[in-house]
N, C-alpha and C positions, 0 to 999 in steps of 0.2 A: 488552615494549613496549605502548603503549597506542595505540587508536584513536579519534578524535573522533567523536562520536555525538551523535545528533540528539535523543535523548529529552530531556524536561523533567522537573525536579522540582517547578517552580513554572511557572505561566502566564506567558506574556510579553504585555506591552502590545502593541496594533496597530503604535505607533510608540514610539521611546525604547529605552532600555536594559533589559537583562535584569535580573530580580529574582533572579538565582540567588544561593544562598549560598556563600560560600567553600568550604565542605565539598564542595558538589555539584560546583561548577567543579574542586576538586582528585581529586575520586574519579570523575568521570565525564567531563571535558573536554566539557561539554555545552552545546547551544545550541538554539535554538526548535525545538521540536516542536508545542508547544501555541501556539494564538494566542489573542487576548484574546476573552472572550466580554461582552456588553453585560449578561448576568444577566437576560435578557428571558423566562427561563423561569419557570415559576409554583414559587413557595416554598410550603414547607410541611411539616408532619410526615410521616414514613414510618412512624409507629409504629401507626397506625391500622389495626385489624384489619378482616376482611369478614365478612359472614354467607354468603359462598359459599365453595366451594372445600373446603380442608383444615378450616376452621375453628378450626386452631390455629396461631397465628402461629411460621413457622418450620419448619413439617413441610410438606414438599412434597406436594401432592395430584397423584397420577400420572394423575388423569383426564385424557384428551386434550381439549384444549379451546383455542379461539381467543381466548378472552376470560379470562385468568387474573387472580386476584384480587390480584395485587402492587399493592401501596398506592400506587406513583407510576407504575403502567402507564398511566394516561391522559396523563402527560407525557412519554411516550415516543414523540414523534412520528416517529422514525426505524422504529418498528416500525407503527404504525397512524398517519397523517397525516390527520387529521379538519380541517385548516386551524387548528390551535392558533396563537395569538398571531399570527395573520396569515399563516401558512405556506399553501401550495397543497396542498390535499387530494389524495391519491394519491401524492404524493413521498415513498416510504418504500421500505423493503425487501421490503415484500408476503410477509412469512413467517407470519403468522399464520393464512391458509388450511391450511398444511400440517401446523400443530400439531394441529388438530382431526383430522387422519388419524394422528396419533401419530408423525409424522416431527418429532422435538424433539432430535436430536443423540445420543439414547441409545447407547451402545457407542462413540461415537467420540472420541477423545481428542485434544484441543487444548493445545497446550504454548505459554505466554508467554515469550519470549525478551526480557527487559526488566530494568527495576530491581528488580523484585520482585514477589511474589504474597502478599497476606495469606492464608494458609491457612484460618485460623479466623473470617474474615469471616461474618457470620450469613448473608449472601445468597449465599455462595459455598461454604461448607464441605460442603454435601451433595454437591457434584459434585466435591470435591477428591478426589484419589487421593493417600493418605498414603504417604509413604516413597520417591515417586517425583520429587520435586522435589530442587533443587540450590541451596543457599547457598553461593556462591563466597567469601565473606568469612570464615566458620568453618568450613567444611567439613560443616555440617550439611545436613538435607534439609527445612529451613524457610527459604524465601527471603521472609519476610516483612518486607521491607527498603524497599519503594518505593510510592508512592501510583499513579504512572504504570501500572505493569504490573497493579496491582490494579483500577484503573479499566477499562483495556483488556479485563481477563477479565470484567468486569460486563457489557460490550457483547457479548463473544462467547458467554459461558454463566453470568450469574448465574441462579441457581435461579428456576423459574417457578412460579407458582401456589401460593406457600407463605405468601401474606399478610402479606410483607415487601418492601419496597422496590421492586425493578424485576425484570424479566425479561430474560434474555439472548436472543439472535439463535437460538442452539441452548440451551433452557433445561435440557436434562438432559444435556448433553455432559459428557465428563470434562475436569477439569482438572489441569494441573501447570505448575510454573512454574521458570524458570532466571534468576538476577538477574545474568547475566553482563554486562549493560549498566551495573549499578552499578558494577562493578570496572574495566570498560572494556580488560580484558586480552584480548588477541588469542586465547589460549590457551582463556581462559573461553569467550568468545563462539564459538568455533570447537566446544567442547565443548556448548554450550548448543544448536546448531544440530544436532548429530548425535547428542545423548542421547535414550535411548527409542527407537533406531533402529526396533525392531519393533512398539513399542505407540503411538508418536506418530502421529497420521495427519495433522495440520494444526500447522504451525508459525507462530505470528504475530510479526512483526517490525516493531514500530512505532518505527523507529530506523534509522541510516544516518549518512553523513556530515554534517557542518555544512552547513547550509542558507544559501541567499543568496549565496553567494560568486561564483558563475558559473563556478567553476574545475571542473577534473576530479577524480575521486575515486574510484580503484578499491578493492575490497577486496583485503586481503592474500591471499597464495596460500592459507594456512591456512584461511581462512573460506570462500574459494571452493571449496576441496577439501571441506570439511564439507558443503557444499550439494549439491556433485556426489555426494558419499557418501550424503547422504539421499534423492536421487531416484533414485539407482540400487540402494541396498541396503535402502533403508527399506521398512516393511511388507511384508517377504517378496519385494521385487522390484518392488511397485507403486510405492513412492516415496512420500515424505512430500510434502505439499502445500504450499509455502512461499508465505506471504502477506507482502507487504512494502508498508510505507508509501511512496507515491510521492514525498513531500516536501512543504515549507511554504515553499520558496524562490519561489514564484511570486508575481507583482505584478499583478493585473489593472487596477489604476490606473496604473501604470507600467510598460507592457509590455517596455521596453528594459532595465528592471532586474529581472532574475529567474534563477532557475535552470531548467534543462529536467531531467526525470527521466531523459534520456540521458547527463547529466553525471554521474550517480551509478552507479558500477558496481555497487552492492548492488543496487538495484532494477529495472536493466536487466540483470541476469543473463538468460540464456535458461531457467533453471531456476526462476523465480520467476514469481509473479504481482503486478505493480507496481498499486497502488490510489490511484485520485484520491478528490478529495471534492467533493461538491455540496451545496448549502445546502438549506433546506427549502421553495424554491420551485422546485428543479431545475436551478439555474442552477451553473455552476461556482463553487466556492468562491475567493474572491479570491487566496487563498495557494496554492492546488493548484497544482503544477506540471504544464505540458503535457508531452507527448512521444509520439514513435511507439511507445515501449516499453509504454506503458500497457495494461492488460487491461481493467478495468472500475472505475467509480467506486463510491463508497458514500456515504450521507448522513452529513453532520458539519455543523459551524456554517457558516454562509454568511454574506453581507450584512446578513440581519436581526439577526444575533447571537443567534438561539436555538441553543444548544449542544445536547449530548447529556448526558440524564440517565442516570447510572449508579452503581455501587457507588464509595465512597471509604474509604480506611483508616479504621478504627474510631475513634471519637472525633475529636480535633482533629489527629491525625497526618498527615491529607490536605489535599487542595486546599480543603474546607469546614472551615475552622478558626474561623469566627465573624466573619472581617472583612468578607465579603461578604453584605450585608443581603438580596441577592435570592435567596440560596441556600436551600436547605432547612433547616428546623428540627433534623431528625435529621442529625447530621453524619457519619452513616455512609454517606451518599450526596449526591452534587454534581449540579447541572445546569449546570458550566461546562467539562466536558471537550469537546475540540475537536481540530481538525486532522486531517490524513491519519493521525495516530496513533489517532484514532477510527475512521476510516473503513476502516481495515485489519482490526481485530478484527471488525468488521460483516461484511465480506467472508469472514473466516476462519470465523464462526458459519455462514454460507450453505454454505460448503464442507463444514461438518460434516453440515449437513442432506443435502447431496449425496450423501456418502458412506454415511450411514444409509441412504438410499434405494436404494444401488448400491454396495455394499462391493466390488465387483470392478473399480472404476475406479481406472486410475492417476493418478499426479500430472498427467499430459498430459491423459487424459480430464476430469479436474476442470477445468482450465483451459480447455478447449474447450467444456465443457457452460457454464461461467459466461459465456463470452464470448458464445457462439451464443444464449443465453437472455436476456441482458442487454436491458434496455428502453431504448429511443431516448428520452432526455430533450431538451428545447430543441431541438425538431426543426427550428427555423427558423434554428438557427445554422449560418453560412456555411460553416463547416469540415468538415460531415459530407460523406464520399465513399464511394460504393459501389465496392468493390473486384472483381475479374475473378470471383470466385466467388460475388458476390451479398451481401457482408456490409457493412454501413456501418460505417466508422469514423471516429473524430473525434480529434484530438490532444488536446483538452480532456477528453475523456470515455473514451476508449479505443472501446470497443463499446456503452458505455451504461452504466446503472446497474443494479445487482444487482438481479435479482428473484427471492426466494426459491421463490415457487410455480411459476413458470416453468422456473427451474433444476431443482428436484426432479422437475418432471414429465418434464423431457428428459431427465434421469438415468436415470430409471425405464426408460425404452425404448431407452436409449443402446447402440450397439454398440461395445464397446472397441476402440480404434484397435490396428492392427497395431504389429509393432516399429518402434521408432524406427528412422529412417533420416536419417543425416547426409552432408551433401556439402558439400565446400569447393573452391572455386575456386582456381586458382593466383593467384598474387601478380600483380598488373597494375602494373607500375612506369610511372609516368607523367611525373614529372621535369619537369614544365612549370609556368613562373612564374605566378603568380596577378596579372598586372599589366596595364599598358596595352597590352602587346603582344598579350594574349590578349582584351583588352577587360574584365579583371577577373573573367573567368568561364572555367573550364575543366571539359569535361567528358571523360568516360572511359566506354567500354562494355566489360563483360564479357559473353561469351556462353557460356550453361549449356545443356550438353546431356548425355543420359544420366545425369541425376541421380539418377534412381530415385525421385523424390518428386513424386506427383501432388497432394499436398495439403499445404501448407506450414502450419507451427505456428509457426515463429518464425524470424527473419532475423538474423543478426549480421554487421554490417559493419565490418571494421578498417580504419582510416584514418589515413594519415599526412600530416602537413604539419608536421613540426617545427621548421622554421626560420621559420615566421610567428611574429614576438614577441607578439602579442595575437590569441589564439585567438576572443575575443568579435567579432571583425571579421568571421569566415567564417561563412556560411550553407552548409549541406551538405545536399543534397536527393537521396534515392534514388528512381527510377523504374523500375518493371516495364514495359518498352517493350510487351512482348505482353500484359500483364495490365492495362495501363492505369492502375495504382494509382501514385500518388507520395505520398512522406511526407517531411517534414522531419526530419532527423536533429539538426541544430544550427541554432539561430538567431542572428540577431545580438544582441549583448547586451552590457552593461557587467559589468564583474567589480568586487567589493568584498570586502574583508577582513571587513569587519562590515556585516551586512545593514541594522544598525539605524543606521549612519551611513555614507551614501552621498555623503560630501561630494567626493571625489575619482573623478571620473569616468573616470580613466586607470588605475585601480588595476590591477596586474598580475593577469591571469589565472592566473599560475604556467605551468608547463610546458605547451608546446602539444600538438597532437594527434601522438602518437608511438605508432603501432599501438594506438590507441585503439578499444574496440570499442562500437559503437552496436548497440541493439536495435530491431527493427521487429515489433510485433504484427499491422498493417493489412494485411499480404499474406496472412492466415489463409484457408486453403481454395485457393488458387491453385496451379497446377503451376509448379516451380522452373525447369524447361527455359525458355530464351528469352533475351531481350536485357536485361541490368540497366545502366541508367546512372547513375553518381555525378556530379553537379554541383557545383560548389563556386564560391562567389561571395564576394569579399572587397567587403564592403559599406562599408569605410572605407580606399579603398587609398591616400589622400592621408597617412595616418599612418605606415603600414609596410607591408611587402610579404613574401610568401613564397612557397613552391613547393608545389604538389600533388604529393607525392611518389609515393605508392602507396597501393593499397587491395585488399582481395579480400572475398569475399562467402561466408558460410558457411550453410547451411539445415539446419532441423530439420524433419523432417515424415514422412510416409508415403506 
């Protein structure tokens, strides 16, 4: 069988139909991952050498430096934002200070599960580990089939200080690729997620369900099991760090028409980090999905139209094929890569820096380190809330924007967390109509005691209202009565079968909530014991009605 995926082979316009080729539609069942770029980035050639660094084009200089000689480095505002093209200085990933201390990803392997990885690209090949990748189309170990994964790899770990093109976030990390998204086969995707079980440290996944439908989409059991295997058995039991794009189904211009990351069972898994996107001024990218399961955001294209400069397929095989006059003269690079597809590998690169700084960290430690070291952006945003453990969380940004320097500093002094404790409440059977008789609002409280969890790492809420015909009518909120934190798990929204054609405001959302698993990161650090209340509101009760049937709550923590 095949699974619908979010990766793009071509960029989508902000409004209008996809430009996907029939081949891509057939092979990948793809829809929007990349968003439009206005092409505001500077153009020019990347073939210019430098009289600093290696002095030999293509040969990396291993000297530790925060100012590499890569030809397009000055255009990589996500690395150092000096206010390029109207950006806000300082709104970047703040990684260059750790490069000067030789924290550059050395010895840490990043896997790209994507549509391909061009192993011989001039600005990637020195970091590629030959013989460790997979091509699921022909059974070879060369997955050089797609531009999307190649561009993502460049953000994470393009070779730094080699007088060519760009530098990655972790410029000396190791790279392998699994082009399972190109085939879309469940077995291939599961294999890509669990390949290199003992050698892969970070798995980047810039893909997922189709965006913009407002419907629920959970991963097949085979894929969920692969991720569970990765976190329990990977890296000698420390676990693979799974980084997942949070999705491009949001719409800041029309908030009623958007996806939420919690409708995506891939990115809201308790075993992954869901990554959102902010633009070059530090505000939410218009397409970036909100949600309680977000961990952190990372820079990508925002409203200004300034996208990410990264590597592209060699020659005219990629995004830069000569038709976009504002792109680089050297077609091996592009300045139009964007979406949460770009934000995710940026976060994956930071995870690699964290693991180089402290290789003893488990996947759980890495997620906690990146969350607790994140920088609060957009501090005046009204959705920031401080939880009972003192951590600020925002459904637009998770815990904030990744901060490489702060993450590495925290990792270096971090004490690894104790053995994972999981606690699940009993099922609370509510069976109460959400109608006029209840004021269209139903609440139910579960009291948790003796959980053994003093510090929550993640919360999973399983909710059923399966007889409600239109799930987009329902607002679902979880409140930790004793901790004081409250998060929206589901928001009132319209559903559509085609994100780019929302002519029918009553397009069916598909199956309603039937033991659907929401995720929540915002309670990080709080104790699990206490009263937890789930509130369900029908925001459009005149159209249809249903029942709050049941729910239960599960905690992961220590």
